Each structure stands twice: as C-alpha cells, then as structure tokens.
C-alpha positions as CSV (number, residue, x, y, z in Angstrom):
1,M,-6.7,29.1,16.5
2,S,-7.9,26.6,19.4
3,T,-6.7,26.6,23.0
4,T,-6.6,23.4,25.0
5,R,-8.6,22.6,28.5
6,T,-9.1,19.9,30.7
7,I,-13.2,19.2,30.8
8,S,-14.9,17.8,34.5
9,A,-17.7,15.5,32.0
10,N,-19.8,12.1,32.8
11,G,-17.3,11.9,36.2
12,I,-13.5,11.9,34.5
13,D,-11.3,14.3,33.1
14,L,-11.1,15.1,29.6
15,F,-8.4,16.8,27.3
16,V,-10.0,19.1,24.7
17,R,-8.5,21.5,21.9
18,E,-11.7,24.2,21.5
19,A,-11.9,26.9,19.4
20,G,-14.5,30.2,17.2
21,R,-18.0,30.9,19.4
22,G,-22.0,29.6,17.7
23,P,-23.6,26.4,17.9
24,L,-21.7,24.0,19.5
25,V,-19.6,21.3,17.5
26,V,-17.9,18.3,18.7
27,L,-15.2,16.1,16.9
28,C,-14.8,12.5,18.1
29,H,-11.3,11.2,16.8
30,G,-10.2,6.7,16.5
31,W,-7.9,5.0,17.5
32,P,-5.2,5.7,17.5
33,E,-5.5,9.0,17.4
34,L,-6.3,12.4,19.0
35,S,-8.2,15.6,19.4
36,Y,-5.0,16.5,17.4
37,S,-5.9,14.5,14.4
38,W,-8.9,17.4,14.3
39,R,-6.3,19.9,13.4
40,H,-6.9,20.6,10.0
41,Q,-10.9,20.7,10.4
42,I,-11.5,23.2,13.8
43,P,-9.9,26.3,12.8
44,V,-12.1,26.2,9.6
45,I,-15.1,24.9,11.4
46,A,-14.4,27.6,14.1
47,A,-13.7,30.6,11.3
48,A,-17.2,29.3,9.7
49,G,-19.0,30.7,13.0
50,F,-19.1,27.5,15.4
51,H,-17.8,26.8,18.5
52,V,-15.6,23.6,17.9
53,V,-14.8,21.5,21.0
54,A,-12.0,18.1,19.9
55,P,-11.5,15.9,23.2
56,D,-9.0,13.0,23.3
57,M,-11.5,10.5,23.7
58,R,-11.8,8.3,27.1
59,G,-8.1,6.2,27.8
60,F,-6.4,8.4,25.0
61,G,-3.7,11.6,25.4
62,A,-4.2,13.4,28.2
63,S,-7.4,12.6,28.6
64,A,-8.7,9.8,32.1
65,A,-8.1,6.6,31.6
66,P,-10.0,4.6,33.8
67,T,-8.9,0.7,34.8
68,D,-11.7,-1.3,34.4
69,I,-11.9,-2.9,30.6
70,S,-15.8,-2.4,31.1
71,A,-16.1,0.8,31.5
72,Y,-15.4,1.2,28.0
73,T,-18.9,1.1,26.6
74,I,-20.7,2.3,24.0
75,F,-22.9,3.9,27.0
76,D,-19.8,5.1,28.6
77,T,-18.2,7.1,25.6
78,V,-21.6,8.5,24.1
79,G,-22.1,9.8,28.0
80,D,-19.1,11.4,28.2
81,V,-20.6,13.1,25.1
82,V,-23.1,14.2,26.5
83,G,-21.8,15.1,29.9
84,L,-19.5,17.4,27.9
85,V,-22.5,18.8,25.9
86,Q,-23.5,19.5,29.6
87,T,-20.2,21.1,30.9
88,L,-20.3,23.4,28.2
89,G,-23.4,25.1,29.2
90,E,-25.1,23.4,25.5
91,K,-28.6,22.2,25.4
92,Q,-28.0,21.0,21.9
93,A,-24.8,20.3,19.7
94,M,-23.9,18.7,16.3
95,V,-21.8,15.8,16.6
96,V,-19.4,14.1,14.0
97,G,-16.6,11.7,14.8
98,H,-14.0,9.5,12.5
99,D,-13.2,5.7,13.2
100,W,-14.1,4.3,16.5
101,G,-15.0,8.1,17.1
102,A,-18.2,7.3,14.4
103,P,-19.6,5.1,16.2
104,V,-19.9,7.2,19.2
105,A,-21.2,10.2,17.0
106,W,-24.5,7.9,15.6
107,H,-25.4,6.7,18.5
108,A,-25.5,9.9,20.1
109,A,-27.6,10.5,17.6
110,L,-29.4,7.4,18.4
111,F,-29.3,7.6,21.9
112,R,-30.5,11.5,22.2
113,P,-31.8,13.1,19.6
114,D,-33.1,15.4,22.1
115,I,-29.5,16.6,22.0
116,F,-27.6,16.0,18.7
117,T,-29.1,17.3,16.3
118,A,-27.4,16.4,13.2
119,V,-24.5,14.1,13.0
120,A,-21.7,13.2,10.5
121,G,-19.8,9.9,10.6
122,L,-15.9,9.3,8.6
123,S,-15.2,6.1,7.4
124,V,-17.0,3.6,9.6
125,P,-21.2,3.9,8.4
126,P,-23.9,3.6,10.9
127,P,-24.9,1.1,13.1
128,F,-26.2,-1.9,11.3
129,R,-26.8,-4.6,14.6
130,G,-26.5,-7.5,13.4
131,R,-27.8,-10.8,14.0
132,G,-25.7,-12.0,17.0
133,R,-22.2,-10.8,19.1
134,P,-19.3,-9.6,17.0
135,L,-16.6,-11.3,17.7
136,D,-18.4,-14.8,18.0
137,L,-20.2,-14.1,14.7
138,L,-16.1,-13.7,13.2
139,R,-15.6,-17.0,14.7
140,Q,-18.6,-19.1,13.7
141,S,-17.6,-17.7,10.1
142,G,-14.2,-19.7,10.4
143,I,-12.2,-16.5,11.2
144,T,-10.3,-16.4,14.1
145,N,-6.9,-14.2,13.5
146,F,-8.8,-10.5,12.3
147,Y,-7.4,-7.9,14.6
148,W,-10.0,-7.0,16.5
149,Q,-9.4,-10.8,17.6
150,Y,-6.4,-9.8,18.0
151,F,-6.9,-6.8,20.4
152,Q,-8.9,-9.3,23.4
153,T,-6.5,-10.1,25.5
154,P,-5.1,-7.6,28.0
155,G,-1.7,-7.0,27.7
156,V,-0.8,-8.6,24.0
157,A,-1.4,-6.3,21.8
158,E,0.1,-3.4,24.1
159,A,3.2,-5.4,24.5
160,E,3.3,-5.2,21.1
161,L,2.5,-1.7,20.2
162,E,4.1,0.1,23.2
163,R,7.7,-2.0,22.1
164,D,8.6,1.4,19.7
165,V,5.9,4.0,19.7
166,A,7.6,6.1,17.0
167,R,7.5,3.1,14.8
168,T,3.7,1.7,15.9
169,M,2.9,5.6,14.6
170,R,4.9,5.7,11.9
171,I,3.3,2.6,10.2
172,V,0.0,2.8,11.7
173,L,-0.5,6.0,10.1
174,G,1.6,6.3,8.3
175,G,1.0,2.9,5.6
176,R,1.8,-0.1,6.6
177,G,3.8,-0.9,3.5
178,L,0.7,-3.0,1.3
179,S,-0.5,-2.8,-1.8
180,D,-3.9,-4.4,-0.1
181,P,-5.0,-2.6,3.0
182,T,-7.7,-5.2,3.9
183,A,-5.1,-7.8,4.4
184,A,-3.2,-5.9,7.3
185,M,-6.4,-6.7,9.2
186,F,-5.8,-9.8,9.6
187,V,-2.9,-10.6,12.1
188,Q,-0.8,-13.7,10.5
189,E,0.4,-16.0,13.4
190,G,3.6,-15.2,15.0
191,K,3.6,-11.7,13.4
192,G,1.7,-8.9,15.3
193,F,-0.3,-6.5,14.4
194,L,2.5,-4.7,12.9
195,G,3.9,-7.7,11.3
196,H,2.9,-7.3,7.6
197,A,5.0,-4.0,7.7
198,G,8.2,-1.9,8.0
199,A,8.4,1.5,9.5
200,E,11.0,2.5,6.8
201,G,10.7,4.9,3.6
202,P,9.0,8.1,3.5
203,L,5.4,9.2,5.3
204,P,2.8,10.3,3.5
205,H,2.6,14.0,1.8
206,W,0.0,14.7,4.9
207,L,1.8,13.3,7.7
208,S,4.7,15.3,8.9
209,E,7.8,14.2,11.0
210,A,6.0,16.5,13.4
211,D,2.7,15.7,13.6
212,L,4.2,12.0,13.6
213,A,6.3,13.0,16.9
214,Y,3.4,14.3,18.5
215,F,1.3,11.2,18.2
216,T,4.6,9.3,18.9
217,E,5.0,11.8,22.3
218,T,1.3,11.7,23.8
219,Y,1.3,7.6,23.1
220,R,4.3,7.2,25.2
221,K,3.2,8.9,28.1
222,S,-0.7,7.1,28.2
223,G,0.4,3.5,26.4
224,F,-2.7,2.3,24.3
225,R,-4.7,0.2,27.1
226,G,-7.0,3.0,26.6
227,G,-7.8,2.6,23.7
228,L,-7.4,-1.4,23.0
229,N,-10.0,-1.4,25.3
230,W,-12.7,-0.1,23.6
231,Y,-12.4,-3.4,21.0
232,R,-12.6,-5.5,24.1
233,N,-16.6,-3.8,24.5
234,I,-17.2,-5.0,19.9
235,D,-19.6,-8.1,21.9
236,R,-20.8,-5.9,25.2
237,N,-21.6,-3.2,22.7
238,W,-24.3,-5.5,20.4
239,E,-25.9,-7.1,23.6
240,L,-26.1,-3.2,25.7
241,T,-28.1,-1.9,22.0
242,A,-30.6,-4.7,22.0
243,P,-33.6,-1.9,22.2
244,W,-32.2,0.1,19.1
245,Q,-32.8,-3.0,17.0
246,D,-33.7,-1.6,13.1
247,A,-33.8,2.1,15.0
248,Q,-33.3,4.9,12.9
249,I,-31.3,8.9,13.1
250,H,-33.6,11.0,11.8
251,Q,-31.5,13.8,12.3
252,P,-29.7,15.3,9.3
253,S,-26.3,12.8,9.0
254,L,-23.5,13.0,6.5
255,F,-21.3,10.0,5.7
256,I,-17.5,10.6,4.3
257,A,-15.1,7.9,3.5
258,G,-12.2,7.7,1.2
259,S,-12.2,5.2,-1.7
260,N,-9.6,3.4,-0.9
261,D,-10.1,3.0,3.2
262,A,-9.9,-0.5,3.9
263,V,-13.0,0.0,6.6
264,V,-15.6,0.4,3.3
265,T,-13.9,-1.9,0.2
266,G,-14.6,-4.8,1.8
267,L,-17.7,-7.4,1.3
268,I,-19.3,-6.1,4.2
269,G,-18.0,-1.8,4.3
270,A,-19.1,-1.8,0.9
271,K,-22.9,-2.9,1.4
272,R,-23.4,-1.4,4.4
273,V,-22.3,2.0,2.5
274,N,-24.9,1.2,-0.1
275,E,-27.5,0.8,2.6
276,L,-26.6,4.2,4.2
277,E,-30.6,5.4,3.7
278,R,-32.3,2.5,5.7
279,V,-30.0,3.5,9.1
280,L,-30.1,7.4,7.5
281,P,-33.2,8.2,5.9
282,N,-32.0,12.1,6.1
283,L,-28.8,11.8,4.5
284,R,-27.8,14.8,3.1
285,R,-24.7,13.9,1.4
286,K,-23.0,10.8,0.9
287,L,-19.0,11.9,0.0
288,I,-16.3,9.0,-1.4
289,V,-12.9,10.9,-1.6
290,E,-11.6,9.4,-4.5
291,G,-8.2,8.5,-4.0
292,A,-8.0,9.2,0.2
293,G,-7.1,5.6,2.5
294,H,-9.0,5.6,5.9
295,W,-7.9,8.8,8.0
296,V,-9.3,10.9,5.5
297,Q,-9.5,13.8,7.4
298,Q,-6.2,14.3,7.1
299,E,-5.7,13.2,4.3
300,R,-7.8,14.7,2.1
301,P,-8.6,18.1,4.6
302,D,-10.2,21.1,2.1
303,E,-12.1,18.6,0.7
304,V,-13.5,17.0,4.5
305,N,-14.2,20.7,5.6
306,E,-15.7,21.8,2.5
307,A,-17.9,18.7,3.0
308,L,-18.4,19.8,6.7
309,V,-19.0,23.3,7.1
310,A,-21.7,23.0,4.3
311,F,-23.7,20.5,6.6
312,L,-23.3,22.2,9.6
313,R,-24.5,25.3,8.2
314,E,-27.4,23.4,6.5
315,S,-28.4,21.6,9.5
316,M,-28.2,24.9,11.5
317,R,-30.2,26.3,8.9
318,A,-32.7,23.8,8.6
319,R,-33.2,23.9,12.9
C-alpha cells in the first residue's frame, strides 16, 4: 500500500507516491503520464525490500509547474531527482525512468554517478548525442510535421489536448486506432496531434475506465503545458549536454521496451537499441517484451516487475 505526500526538492514542490523501506528507488514517469503510471510497480518493488518513491514530475499532476519554458531543461529535471534523494535523507539511490522519465534517469546516472548507483530505462534508449540540434536536424532532413515540432509553439497543442481531456487521454493512452503506431508521430496538416484516430471502441485490457478517469481528472486540473514544456527544451538540452559528448554510463544498467513500441521500432530507435552497449558498457539485460507497446510497465507489469526486481537486487549485491 503506497502513501502520498508533497516534498520540497530543488526549490519546487513534488507530489510523490511512496512505499516500503530499504535502499531508495526513484521512479520517473513520462508524457502524458503521472506517478500513477507506476501503480503496478510500487507495491511489488516495496515488497522486495526497497523504499520506492515515484514523483509526479515537474510540470505534471499535483507537482509544481513553473511558468518559464526554460525551467524544464534536463538540468532542472535531473536536479529534481537529486533534490528528492537529498530531501529523503539518502546519499544514494537507484533510478528508473519510462518515456521522458528515461532520459531523466539516464542523465541522472551520467551527471551524478556518486548518487545514482544503478539505472533502468524503459522505452527510450540512453542518450546518443547527435551531430546537431534535434529540431534543426529534422528540418534539414525535410521533416516539418513530426509531433515534437507541433508541440513547440506554446498554446497550440495545449488548446487541442485540453479541448476534451477525456477524449485526449482515451486516444493517447488507450490507443490511436492505427495499424502503424509510427504514423501517429506525424501530424497531418489541419488535423492536429489527435487527428489520426477516434476515441471510440473499448479500452485495452491493461487500462480500466477507473484508470482513465484518474488520468483525465488530474489533467483537467493541471492542463498540459508543464509536460509540453519538456519538448520545448529538446534543442536546449542538446546544447547543455555538450560536455558529455560520447560519455558512457558505467553503473549497472537495464533496458526494457515493448516489441511494438514505435519509439524503438523506427529506423533511429532500432539502431540505438542495437547499439546500447556503446553508452552502457555495464548493461546487465536488454528485455524486449513481445507484443507490448509503448506503455510497457502498465501493459505488461508482471514481466517488467520481475526484470526490475531482479536487476535492483543484483545491483544492491554488486554494491
């Protein structure tokens, strides 16, 4: 059974779900998600002998949402996790991230190996810092309708996503009605981010109406701007991480993704998954969950939990 509270860390208030006692494990969610996305992992990891803390990340849910776009860089988000560890009175932790939370976890391990002794990333491979700003490279390759680009102008995506939050969450989390999930990443002229799919039809087996209602009600209160501001720092993050060009993460690491996740099935994603050891020389396991999509820890919690608990226990023994 987890409890909730609000913790002050890195100068902002973070709402957290918490359970268990023992070595600290921090779980970082992605977009458009919440600490609730870890509901299947928190009790299992706690029962395995760990102190689990899952925050609503900066800009999401019941956590603080600074107004400035520049307050959502990778330094700010990693700083929140560092601050959380310190506020909890710990010197070290293991960190796990999914979707946007994965870059936070990877960079936390990269920036502060003295604090983060092991790292697991779900769905998004570790940082391969490319030859130029990501949004510039998209434009140079002739791509102008990728969803990252659509999210850049403040107010545009917010207006679309907030028009009918229940419909938005049903489409984004519940599936976008496409045989090719990769196509959902490209925005058709005049149709917006949600234009590919309707909200009709049953939810997938792993997402209940009660789950959807929780996400919907929370996003009705918070809006989408905080989470979208993470995307508005993609190029800035590339600039800020220049000192870590070609750096490796030497702590024990784990990668998990669904075989049907468009993030890892595309040309770039598949290449990065095949080259994980370039950045992760101490990669303990690469788990591709057959038949799972992007929301892997919610879709296939048993397999994800088994892999995470085994990895966390092994990492503790290695310490």
